[in-house]
N, C-alpha and C positions, 0 to 999 in steps of 0.2 A: 633249130636254125638260130644263128647269132643275130641279136638285135644291133642296130647302129651304136647304141650306148656301150654294149658289151664289147663290140669289136674295137671301138676307139679306146676304151679303157685298157683292154688287153694289149693292143698294139703299143700304147704309150707307156704303161706301167711295167711292161716286160722289158723296156729299155733300161740298161744298167744306170745310165746317167740320170734318168728320171727317178728311178728307185733310190739311188744314193742321195740325190738332191732333196727328194721328199723327206726321207728319213732325217737327214742332217738339219733341215730347216723347220720341220714340224714336230718331231718327237721331243718330249720333255728333256731338258738338259741332263737331268739325273740319270736317264736311261742312256743317252748318247755317250756319256762318260764311261759306260760299261761295255759298249758295243764296238767291236773291231770291224770297221767298215771295209777293210781290205779283204775280209773273209766272206763278204756278202755273196750269196748265190741265189739265183731266181729259179723257183720251181715252176715247171710247166703243168703241174697237176692242179686241177680245180676240185674244190670240196663242196661247191654249191649243189644242192639237190636239183635234179633235172627239171622238176616242175616249177622251180623258182628262178631258173636262169633267164626268164623273161624280165625279171625285176632286179636281179642281183648278179654281179660279177665279182671275181676274187683273184687275188694274186698272193703268193706266199714267198717270203724272203727268208732264207736260212742264214743265220748270222752266228757269230761267236759273241756271247755275252759273258763277260768276266771269265773268258777262256772255257766256257761251256756252250754246247749246242743250244740254240734257241731259235724261235721263229717270230717274225713279224707278219701277222695275218691281216691283209687289207681287204675289207669287204666294201664294194661300191654299190650303193643303193640308187637305182635309176627309176624308181617310182616318182610320181609327182608329189607324193605326200609321204610322211614318215610311217614306217611299219612298226606297230606296237609290239610285234613278236621278235624284233631283231636280236634282242639279248639271247633269247632261246635258240635262234638260228645260229648265232655266234658260238654258243656253247656246243651245239651239235658239231659244228665245223672244227672247233678246237679238239673235241674228242676224236674226230676222224684224223686230224693231224697227228695226235698222239698215237693212234693205232698204226698209222702209216710209218711213223718214226720207229715204233717198236718192231715193225717188220723188217726194218733196214739197219737198225743200230742196236747193239747189245749194251745197254746202259742201265745202271742200277735205278736211276730216277728218271721220271719223265722230264722233258725239256720245258722251259718256260715258253708259253705262247702269248705274245702281246697282241690282243685284238684291237683293231681300229676300224672305224666306219667312215667312209667318205660319202657325204650327202650333198645333193645339188638340186633338190626338188622345188616345186612351186609353192608348197605349203611351209609355214614356219616349223622348225624342228622343236618338238615339245615332248619328247619321249625320255623317260628316265634312263640313265646310263648304267645303273647297277642291276645285275641280274635278279637280286632278291626283291626288287620292286615288283616283279611279276608273280611272286609267291604269296599265297594266302597264309601269312605267318600268324602264329599264335604265341601267347606268352610261354617263355622257357623252351622254345623250339629252335632258336637261332643256330645252335650247333649242328643241327641236322640239315641245314640249308646250304647248298653250294653257292658261292658268290664270287663275283668279279666285276670290274668296271671296265668298259671299253673306252678307248680314246675316240672322240668325235671330231671330225674335221668338216665343218659345215661351210660349203661353198655356194649356198643358195643366195638369192638376192637379199635375204633378211640378215645375212651374217656380215659382220665387219672384220672377218678373218682376212688378214692381209695376204696378198699373193706375192710371194718372194721366191728367191732361189735363182738358179741358172735361167738363161733365156728359154731353154728347152722346157723346163718345168713351168715357167710362167705362161708359155704358149698353151700347154696342156690344161693348166688350171683356169686360165682366162676363158678358154673355150667351154670347159665344164661349167664354170661359174655363170656364164651368160647364156647357156643353152635354153633356159626357160625365161629369158628376159627379151622382150620385144621392144620396149621403149628405148629410143636413141640407138637402135642397133646399127645404124649407119656408122656412127662414131666407134661403136664397139668393134665392128668388123674391120674398120680401118686400123684400129689399134692392134688387132690380131695380126693383120698383114705387116704392120710396121715391126712388130716383134719378130715375125718370121724373117723379115729382111735383115734383121740384126745378126742372124746366124752366120757363122764364119765361112763355111764351105758350101759349094753348089750342091753336093750330094745330100747334106743335112737339110738344106733349104728345101730341096725337092721332096725329101722324105716327110718332113713335118707339114709342108704345104699340101701335099697330096692327101695325106691322112686327115689333116684338119679340114680341108675343103670338102672331102667326101662326107665327113661326119656332119658338117654344117648344112650341106646340100640335102642330106637325108632327113635331118631333124627340124630344120627351121623353115617357117613359112615366110621366107624373105625373098624379095624380088631378084630373080636371076640376072636380069640385065644390069641392075644396080651393083650386084656383086661383081659382075664381069668388068664394069666400068672402073670400079675401085681397084681391082687387080691390075688393070691397064695403067691406072694412075700411079699406084704405089710399087708394084712389082711387075712392070711390063714384060719382063723376060719370062714370067710364069703364066702369061695369058694363054698360051697354047696348051700348057699343062692343065689349066683350069677347064678349058673347053673339052679337052680329052677326057678328063675325069667326069664331067657332066654328061658327055656323050656315052661313056661306058655305062653310067648309071641308067641312062635312057634305054640303052640296048638290053640291060638286065631287067627293064621294066620297073625300076625303082624311082625314076624321076618323074615320068608322066603320071599325073594324078597324085603326086606326093603331097601337094598342098592340101588336097582334099583329105588324104590319109592323116596328115598331121592334125587338121581341124577335128576330124572324127575322133582321133586318139585323145586329143585334149578334152573334147566333150566327155568322152568316157572317163578320163582321169578325173575331171571336175565332178562328174556324177558320182564316181566311186568315193571321192573325197567327201562330198556332201552326205553320202550315205553313212560313211564311218562317223562323221560328226553327229549325225542324228542318233545313231546307235549308242555312241558314247553319252549323249545327253539323256537318252532313255535309261541307260544303265544307271546313271547318277540319280535320276528321279526315282527309280525303283529301289536303289540302295538307301535312299532317304526314307522310304516307306517300310522296308523290310530290314531285319537285323542280319544282313549279309555283307561281305566285303567284295564279293565277285559273283556275277551271274553264272549259273551252271552252264557248262559247255553246250548242252542240248538246247537251252533257251537262247543262248547267244547265236547258235547255229540257225535257229528259227528266224531270229531277227535279221540275220544276214541274207536270208532267202526272200525277204519281203522287199517290195519296191518302195521308191521314195514317197509316193502318195500315202501308202499305208503307214509307213514309219512316221510321217508328219502327223497323221491322225492319232497315232498312239501317243506321240509326244504331247499333242494338244489335250487329249483325254487325261493324261497324267498331270499336266500343269493345272488343269481346271478341276481336278478331282472328280471327274465324271465317272471313272471306274473305281470300284472298291477292291483293293488288293491288300489282303492281310497275310497271305502266305504264298509260297512258290507254287502251290497247287492252283491258287486263284489266278496267278500270272499265267501259268501254262494253259489253263482253261480259256483265259482271255485271248491268248495268242492263237489258240486252235480255232 
């Protein structure tokens, strides 16, 4: 089942004008100079693993780069906190794109895949962008390690990345940027409506208004009556559309109780975020005690299965040197 984040991202970034404007305004100039934007094609194929579609969405743009086939791969992360495994996930999806390309094109070399990540979560983005930062490297082993760096576009509340481009792109990015922001949302919502009103034709206004309002109604814990009043004030001709969208969501069972669902979802997200922070702290403390660069997967898996109370106790024990850990066997015995 599609999440509201996934649906909004797919609906908007599948539009050619949004795709073109995003690439033109956000990709590095040295890449833009090589890309023929007239040859841009949007793929309808997703490469995200089924079990991760709750947290990630993607869209693939096929382009001509220096007169050769190439791909711009956009991964959209809609977790509330950064995923430390995102480089590994991107590598898997790049390999799938190459496999798909080989099935459809008879070319001597694999095409370039430019990986980029769009993030808009509640937590500050603090993950390394190079794949080799995930690898337990040793002296003189660099040549055996695959490596790449992804382009990060951070539209979270912590970022100062400017929202630019066409009105269509600004609407999309403004909605994404503010989806986890509650402070001063009255003004934010009014600004979104004013942007939509700037669109040239009735059909485009209706399209962006309907998609945007549906997403906001589904994800925001924001007063419905205030939203309706602002629509009446800024785009009165869309008041009926707004009510129709809200009523349709009610009929689908998505609006009644939505505020409770959002609150519960945020609680779970915050809880998961705190848990990951505790596990990272525990890992650092253990690495200070033992000559290791990374916890073994089986021990990290055990930590992930523990609740917050137990993790806090482990952190305290490590900080106060209450437990004596001199080897991985000691640690495993302690965790058992």
